[in-house]
C-alpha positions, 0 to 999 in steps of 0.5 A: 595552101589554095594551090596545093589544095586544088592540086590534091582535088585534081589528083583525086578527081583523075583517080576517080575518072580512071576508076570509073573508066576501069569499072565501066570496061569491066561491066562491058566485058562481063555483059559480053561474056554473059551474052556469049554464055547465054548464046552457048547455053541456048545452042546447047539446049537446042541440040540436047532437045533435038537429040533426046526429043524433049522440051527441056527449057519448057518453051512448048517446042523441041529444038 
C-alpha cells in the first residue's frame, strides 16, 4: 500500500507542477500583452494630442 500511495502522491505533485508552469506562462503572456497595449495607448494619446492640440492625458504637455 505504501508504494501505491507514493505513486499517487508523485502523480499529484507532477500535475501541480504542470499546472503551475502553465499558469506562470499565462501570467507572463498577459503581462506582455498588457505592456504592449499600454505602449499602443500611449502612442495613440501622443498622436491625438498632437493632432488636436489638447492635453488629453493631463500630464501637463501636448505630445
